[in-house]
TORZA-271746 format. One line per 5 residues: number of its first residue (from 1); their letters; for each residue x, y, z of N, C-alpha, C. Coordinates in nm, 4 decimals, m for minus. Layout:
! TORZA-271746
NUM = a = X:Y:Z:X:Y:Z:X:Y:Z | ...
! end
This chain:
! TORZA-271746
1 = mkrli = 0.0786:m0.1162:m0.0194:0.0325:m0.0065:m0.0134:0.1140:0.1069:m0.0124 | 0.0499:0.2029:m0.1468:0.1365:0.3451:m0.1069:0.1332:0.3901:0.0449 | 0.1850:0.4998:0.0209:0.1961:0.5227:0.1596:0.1435:0.7184:0.1186 | 0.0482:0.7460:0.2107:m0.0248:0.8912:0.1292:0.0275:0.9855:0.2765 | m0.0036:1.1011:0.2232:m0.0346:1.1854:0.3043:m0.1798:1.2915:0.2932
6 = vmvta = m0.2269:1.2767:0.4133:m0.3753:1.3533:0.3993:m0.4091:1.5109:0.3885 | m0.3840:1.5431:0.3288:m0.4263:1.6962:0.4180:m0.5307:1.7436:0.3739 | m0.5479:1.8079:0.4967:m0.6947:1.8734:0.5345:m0.7031:2.0143:0.5575 | m0.8041:2.0920:0.4471:m0.8011:2.2507:0.4705:m0.8888:2.2657:0.4936 | m0.9398:2.3795:0.5273:m1.1183:2.4574:0.4749:m1.0512:2.5479:0.4140
11 = fafvf = m1.1985:2.6049:0.3625:m1.1730:2.7095:0.2564:m1.2962:2.7362:0.3425 | m1.3187:2.9103:0.2787:m1.4370:2.9885:0.2905:m1.4824:2.9927:0.1738 | m1.6619:3.0087:0.1532:m1.7174:3.0381:0.0369:m1.7791:3.1951:0.0382 | m1.7426:3.2440:m0.0655:m1.7469:3.4056:m0.0985:m1.8898:3.3965:m0.1912 | m1.9691:3.4723:m0.0422:m2.1053:3.5126:m0.0111:m2.1921:3.4117:m0.0441
16 = gvgaa = m2.1235:3.2767:m0.0240:m2.2594:3.1402:m0.0367:m2.2517:3.1167:m0.1226 | m2.1745:3.1671:m0.2349:m2.2169:3.1140:m0.3977:m2.1625:2.9630:m0.3998 | m2.0564:2.9423:m0.2941:m2.0008:2.8123:m0.3636:m1.8727:2.8575:m0.4526 | m1.8088:2.8996:m0.4964:m1.6920:2.9975:m0.5420:m1.5644:2.9673:m0.3782 | m1.4507:2.8929:m0.3779:m1.3654:2.9234:m0.2549:m1.3362:3.0704:m0.2964
21 = swaae = m1.3103:3.0910:m0.2068:m1.1726:3.1991:m0.1925:m1.1102:3.1609:m0.0463 | m0.9657:3.1461:m0.1317:m0.7889:3.1079:m0.0613:m0.8108:3.2230:0.0273 | m0.7834:3.1857:0.1531:m0.6550:3.3180:0.2138:m0.5625:3.2173:0.2321 | m0.4684:3.3074:0.3561:m0.3456:3.2280:0.4038:m0.3810:3.0923:0.5179 | m0.3429:3.0116:0.4582:m0.3567:2.9005:0.5655:m0.2812:2.8576:0.6962
26 = kmlat = m0.3663:2.7999:0.7354:m0.3337:2.8326:0.8686:m0.3423:2.6667:1.0022 | m0.2517:2.5779:0.9902:m0.2311:2.3732:1.0124:m0.2405:2.4402:1.2157 | m0.3602:2.3110:1.1719:m0.4345:2.2873:1.3423:m0.3776:2.1999:1.4112 | m0.3439:2.0963:1.2991:m0.3145:1.9335:1.3616:m0.2362:1.8586:1.2877 | m0.2128:1.8101:1.3267:m0.0769:1.7036:1.2038:m0.0907:1.5543:1.2861
31 = qktkd = m0.1100:1.4535:1.2102:m0.1095:1.3159:1.3037:m0.0162:1.2061:1.1916 | 0.0208:1.1872:1.2374:0.1197:1.0675:1.1746:0.0369:0.9035:1.1495 | 0.0029:0.8196:1.0881:m0.0338:0.6901:1.1178:0.0904:0.5945:1.0357 | 0.0560:0.4780:1.0296:0.1736:0.3870:0.9452:0.1825:0.4442:0.7937 | 0.0792:0.4060:0.7321:0.1005:0.5153:0.5861:0.0517:0.6605:0.5542
36 = vvvtl = m0.0088:0.7045:0.6431:m0.0678:0.8386:0.6716:m0.0427:0.9535:0.7668 | 0.0172:1.1000:0.6809:0.0108:1.1850:0.7580:m0.1047:1.2933:0.7655 | m0.1752:1.2997:0.8627:m0.3174:1.3599:0.7887:m0.3054:1.5478:0.8613 | m0.2976:1.6258:0.7866:m0.2864:1.7796:0.8408:m0.4401:1.8672:0.7923 | m0.4370:1.8956:0.9268:m0.5967:2.0162:0.9338:m0.5579:2.0923:0.9148
41 = setgr = m0.5453:2.1743:0.7960:m0.5590:2.3089:0.7764:m0.6722:2.4178:0.7772 | m0.6760:2.5443:0.7756:m0.7983:2.6237:0.7640:m0.7548:2.7552:0.6941 | m0.8654:2.8934:0.6699:m0.8250:2.9400:0.7157:m0.8292:3.0417:0.8227 | m0.9000:3.0086:0.8824:m0.9000:3.0987:1.0083:m0.8957:3.0106:1.1179 | m1.0020:2.9075:1.1771:m1.0655:2.8462:1.2531:m1.1223:2.7548:1.2456
46 = wkqgk = m1.1905:2.6537:1.3455:m1.2962:2.5678:1.3399:m1.3604:2.6796:1.4237 | m1.5049:2.6881:1.4161:m1.6195:2.7669:1.5189:m1.6958:2.7148:1.5060 | m1.7649:2.7570:1.6089:m1.9253:2.6948:1.6428:m2.0520:2.7454:1.5296 | m2.1224:2.6948:1.4828:m2.1704:2.6793:1.3237:m2.1554:2.5953:1.2511 | m2.1467:2.6544:1.1246:m2.1193:2.5327:0.9664:m1.9588:2.5570:0.9778
51 = ndfvl = m1.9296:2.5493:0.9215:m1.7416:2.5134:0.8792:m1.7636:2.4333:0.7287 | m1.6707:2.4742:0.6539:m1.6354:2.3929:0.5276:m1.4522:2.4051:0.5265 | m1.4350:2.2601:0.4512:m1.3006:2.2148:0.4886:m1.2911:2.1684:0.3182 | m1.1476:2.1265:0.3347:m1.1262:2.0282:0.2214:m0.9851:1.9197:0.2943 | m1.0579:1.8040:0.2529:m0.9584:1.6933:0.2303:m0.8579:1.6816:0.0882
56 = eftsa = m0.6982:1.6074:0.1307:m0.6596:1.6242:0.0173:m0.5931:1.5166:0.0388 | m0.5629:1.3946:m0.0565:m0.4777:1.2733:m0.0136:m0.4084:1.2880:m0.1265 | m0.2649:1.3432:m0.0905:m0.1225:1.3275:m0.1674:m0.0352:1.1992:m0.1126 | 0.0502:1.1050:m0.2054:0.1082:1.0225:m0.2413:0.2399:1.0538:m0.2087 | 0.2777:1.0104:m0.0364:0.4335:1.0411:m0.0142:0.4997:1.0315:m0.0635
61 = kdkqp = 0.4981:0.9519:m0.1726:0.6306:0.9023:m0.2389:0.6565:1.0442:m0.3531 | 0.5590:1.0237:m0.4404:0.5572:1.1255:m0.5065:0.5346:1.2887:m0.5113 | 0.3729:1.2732:m0.4124:0.3304:1.3874:m0.3804:0.2355:1.4227:m0.4653 | 0.2119:1.3203:m0.5163:0.1069:1.3163:m0.6116:m0.0610:1.2678:m0.5700 | m0.1722:1.3732:m0.6377:m0.3056:1.3032:m0.5430:m0.3217:1.1590:m0.5943
66 = vdvgk = m0.3607:1.1258:m0.4822:m0.4294:0.9813:m0.4760:m0.5538:0.9636:m0.4415 | m0.6865:0.8636:m0.5345:m0.7899:0.8425:m0.4970:m0.8345:0.7375:m0.4146 | m0.8760:0.7793:m0.3293:m0.8649:0.6453:m0.1864:m0.9994:0.6552:m0.1432 | m1.0610:0.6944:m0.2558:m1.2378:0.6071:m0.2652:m1.3071:0.7174:m0.1287 | m1.4042:0.6207:m0.0943:m1.4736:0.6991:0.0223:m1.4377:0.7419:0.1263
71 = vtlnt = m1.4714:0.8616:0.1312:m1.3815:0.9653:0.2877:m1.4800:0.9913:0.3828 | m1.4817:0.9886:0.5101:m1.5521:1.0280:0.6444:m1.4931:1.0963:0.7076 | m1.5602:1.1776:0.7467:m1.4940:1.2665:0.8606:m1.5636:1.2881:0.9677 | m1.5686:1.1997:1.1159:m1.6644:1.2623:1.2131:m1.6130:1.2830:1.3692 | m1.6479:1.3434:1.4020:m1.5946:1.4352:1.5429:m1.6936:1.4391:1.6348
76 = smtms = m1.6210:1.3732:1.7911:m1.6724:1.3539:1.9231:m1.6054:1.4811:2.0052 | m1.7491:1.5034:2.0700:m1.6455:1.6069:2.2639:m1.7142:1.5221:2.3465 | m1.6623:1.4534:2.4478:m1.7270:1.3904:2.5583:m1.7009:1.5077:2.6751 | m1.8535:1.4524:2.6976:m1.8136:1.5488:2.8787:m1.8629:1.4959:2.9691 | m1.8180:1.5940:3.1042:m1.8395:1.4422:3.1956:m1.9641:1.4468:3.2467
81 = gmapm = m2.0258:1.3083:3.2663:m2.1492:1.2547:3.3500:m2.2729:1.2883:3.1965 | m2.1973:1.2805:3.0375:m2.3329:1.3142:2.9797:m2.2095:1.2138:2.8456 | m2.3601:1.1964:2.7880:m2.3030:1.0714:2.6195:m2.2150:1.1673:2.5619 | m2.1085:1.1848:2.4622:m2.0096:1.2091:2.3696:m2.1319:1.2762:2.2685 | m2.0620:1.4134:2.2383:m2.1472:1.4672:2.1234:m2.0974:1.4219:2.0116
86 = iagat = m2.1311:1.3768:1.8833:m2.0912:1.3469:1.7837:m2.1851:1.4290:1.6485 | m2.0731:1.4639:1.5805:m2.1058:1.5346:1.4833:m1.9833:1.4822:1.3587 | m2.0830:1.4541:1.2014:m2.0635:1.4312:1.0850:m2.0178:1.4810:1.0110 | m1.9476:1.5151:0.9109:m1.9583:1.5574:0.8132:m2.0078:1.5322:0.7271 | m2.0284:1.6358:0.5734:m2.0672:1.5357:0.4939:m1.9894:1.5925:0.3595
91 = vkpdk = m1.8723:1.4718:0.3121:m1.7879:1.4824:0.2070:m1.8046:1.4406:0.1151 | m1.8167:1.4944:0.0187:m1.7992:1.4162:m0.1633:m1.6593:1.4713:m0.2181 | m1.6137:1.4233:m0.3174:m1.5059:1.4153:m0.3947:m1.5548:1.5456:m0.4945 | m1.3858:1.6135:m0.4582:m1.4333:1.7126:m0.5715:m1.3615:1.6974:m0.6981 | m1.3586:1.7733:m0.8452:m1.2800:1.7540:m0.9732:m1.1454:1.6680:m0.9855
96 = tpgry = m1.1131:1.7097:m0.8291:m0.9441:1.6883:m0.8985:m0.9441:1.5463:m0.8129 | m0.8536:1.5070:m0.8306:m0.8820:1.3446:m0.8263:m0.7602:1.3607:m0.6322 | m0.8193:1.2661:m0.5512:m0.7335:1.3227:m0.4248:m0.8134:1.4023:m0.3490 | m0.8805:1.5092:m0.4464:m0.9566:1.6194:m0.2903:m1.1161:1.6104:m0.2856 | m1.1092:1.6001:m0.1307:m1.2828:1.5595:m0.1073:m1.3499:1.7346:m0.0992
101 = lgtie = m1.3976:1.7605:m0.0539:m1.5301:1.9106:m0.0248:m1.5833:1.8442:0.0757 | m1.5384:1.9353:0.2213:m1.7203:1.8799:0.3580:m1.7651:2.0224:0.3980 | m1.8603:1.9485:0.4978:m1.9141:2.0855:0.5803:m1.9450:2.0091:0.6896 | m1.9184:2.0497:0.8325:m1.9729:2.0052:0.9066:m1.9945:2.1332:1.0174 | m2.1431:2.1097:1.1015:m2.1623:2.2519:1.2212:m2.1540:2.1761:1.3917
106 = fpdtg = m2.1030:2.2123:1.4093:m2.0625:2.2280:1.6094:m2.1820:2.2967:1.6391 | m2.2727:2.2386:1.7625:m2.3474:2.3177:1.7821:m2.2957:2.4242:1.9569 | m2.1526:2.4147:1.9186:m2.0480:2.4489:2.0610:m1.9776:2.5070:2.0364 | m1.8673:2.5202:2.1640:m1.7495:2.5562:2.1490:m1.6767:2.4121:2.2369 | m1.5417:2.3492:2.2185:m1.4952:2.2754:2.3037:m1.3599:2.1764:2.2117
111 = arqvt = m1.3039:2.1620:2.2702:m1.2170:2.0315:2.2123:m1.2635:1.8944:2.1742 | m1.2598:1.8871:2.0195:m1.2778:1.7408:1.9484:m1.2103:1.6498:1.9247 | m1.2463:1.5652:1.9234:m1.1565:1.3911:1.8406:m1.1906:1.4500:1.6908 | m1.1287:1.4179:1.6540:m1.1730:1.3767:1.5010:m1.1205:1.2818:1.4368 | m1.1775:1.2281:1.3477:m1.1959:1.0569:1.3132:m1.1778:1.1512:1.1445
116 = vawdg = m1.0382:1.0972:1.0911:m1.0221:1.0612:0.8917:m1.0739:0.9098:0.8572 | m1.1012:0.8834:0.7729:m1.1241:0.7268:0.7149:m1.1388:0.7240:0.6243 | m1.0971:0.6363:0.5509:m1.0837:0.6150:0.3855:m1.1091:0.4738:0.3533 | m1.1633:0.4106:0.2832:m1.1557:0.3106:0.1792:m1.1720:0.2886:0.0198 | m1.0476:0.2820:m0.0324:m1.0894:0.2438:m0.1753:m0.9243:0.1948:m0.2257
121 = pagks = m0.8912:0.2595:m0.3905:m0.7834:0.2047:m0.4286:m0.6946:0.1736:m0.3320 | m0.6733:0.3103:m0.2636:m0.5167:0.3354:m0.2180:m0.5307:0.2283:m0.0549 | m0.6294:0.1083:m0.0320:m0.6594:0.0709:0.0453:m0.7632:0.1302:0.1738 | m0.7392:0.0849:0.3280:m0.8521:0.1195:0.4054:m0.7965:0.1792:0.5376 | m0.8738:0.2742:0.5814:m0.6540:0.2868:0.6670:m0.8047:0.4658:0.7664
126 = stkfs = m0.7254:0.4707:0.8944:m0.7976:0.6227:0.9034:m0.7195:0.6237:1.0523 | m0.7637:0.7936:1.1064:m0.6551:0.8584:1.1683:m0.7560:0.9395:1.2387 | m0.6474:0.8867:1.4487:m0.7894:1.0356:1.4887:m0.6336:1.1560:1.5347 | m0.7404:1.2717:1.5522:m0.6472:1.4118:1.6343:m0.7961:1.4797:1.7101 | m0.6923:1.5779:1.7949:m0.7751:1.6842:1.8697:m0.7842:1.7815:1.7910
131 = vpvr = m0.8808:1.8370:1.7494:m0.9041:1.9871:1.7535:m0.9939:2.1019:1.8291 | m0.9106:2.1818:1.8134:m1.0597:2.2666:1.9280:m1.1462:2.3907:1.8418 | m1.2966:2.3664:1.8709:m1.3922:2.5113:1.7952:m1.4118:2.5687:1.9076 | m1.3246:2.6503:1.8167:m1.3688:2.7845:1.9434:m1.5284:2.9479:1.8920
! end
């Protein structure tokens, strides 16, 4: 199985029409697993409410995009005495191979455990890391 680099970047929509307005990206978290490095970046930070993001899967060997098939991104937040708060993202392939667009909504702020998983031509795997929602 090829080593992969998974780069997660968030983007802002210009006036809600769907055209991406890219600004300087800020790295929020990076996590290395056996075959992948996952990096979460965005134009600001994850916040309460709706957030848009991009997942990019790239070969570690030649840094070319890699089609990884079905991709999911889920988050959970544990609170003392309560069941974990779970939020799932909507993720769909972009026109560019190895690139996926997603949205997720958070009802409140707090540290989230993020799970990114994929299953397809590049194999099946997942990774977890923590990201704050402010």
